C-alpha positions, 0 to 999 in steps of 0.5 A, a space after each residue: 506301933 503296927 505299920 501296915 504296908 500301905 501306911 509305911 513311909 515312902 522314900 525320904 518321907 519321914 525325914 522331910 516330915 520330921 524337919 517340920 515337926 520338932 516337938 515330941 515326947 522322950 520316953 526313958 525306962 523308969 526304975 524296976 516296977 515303975 512306968 517309963 518317964 515321958 518328957 515333952 520337949 523341943 528338939 532339933 534333928 540333923 538328918 546328916 548326922 542321924 542325931 537329935 539334940 535337946 536339953 533339960 533342966 538339971 533337976 529333971 528326974 529323967 537323968 538318973 534313968 537315962 544314965 542307968 539305961 541310955 536306950 531311949 525313944 523319941 516319939 513325934 505324932 502330929 497331923 492327926 484327925 478323927 474321921 467319922 464313920 460315914 466318910 469311910 463307907 464304901 459305895 453301895 454300903 449304908 453310911 452308918 456302916 462306915 467305920 470311924 478311924 484316926 488318921 495321923 503321922 508318927 515317927 519313932 526314933 530309937 536312940 542312944 542318949 549321950 549326956 552333955 555336961 561340958 559347958 562349951 559343948 552345952 553352949 554349942 548344943 544350945 546354939 544349934 537348937 536356937 539356930 534351928 528354931 530361931 534362924 532369923 537371929 535376935 538372941 545372943 549366942 551362948 558361950 561358956 563363962 560369957 554373958 548373958 547365958 554363960 552363968 545359966 549353963 550349970 542349970 541344964 544338961 544337954 542330950 545328943 540322941 544318936 538315932 539307931 532305928 526308925 519306925 514311921 507311919 503315915 496312916 491316911 486311908 491308904 487301903 481305901 478306894 478312890 471314892 472313899 479317899 475323895 469323900 474323906 478329903 472333901 469332909 476335911 475341907 468342909 470341916 476345916 478344923 485343927 489339923 484338917 488341912 494337913 491331914 487332907 494334904 496327906 490323903 491327897 498326896 499319898 495315892 495308893 501305890 
């Protein structure tokens, strides 16, 4: 992922963004001559421990690849929009000469995967995830050997993803003039499509350094 200086995260920007974006794709090296495995999944990220936790069904073909090479990549992309070319035309330039582009936020966590098979540890991992996604409660806690979920633990394997490196990008017209940025923000407001409000907030928030 190419990261220009104007797209690089500032301070703890990527950590704050990741707390609200907890669905991504886990990429794992496939067998020689085969493409990588890419698994969509929910995860819970713990900034203090620099760790993401998740789980998958035991029959998932990804497990053999993880055990062969535990170096994996968790990729999260969101708040993405298409920007029409005329929105990007600088003042004094014909609108039709503006260059279309994409705006997006992306965080890539390079991780060392640790497989969790102990029933009690799997139950604790599941409770962490449930606490993240369902803080209001309403579900019984998982516990090894106890109803209602204990008998289901054998059907899954847990994953602790120890973060070893981070690459993050916030591509929101950071090198464009104020006039262009304001035009993009106005266009997103008027269009008001999927993710347009989120992208507009990034454009306005990330003033050029």
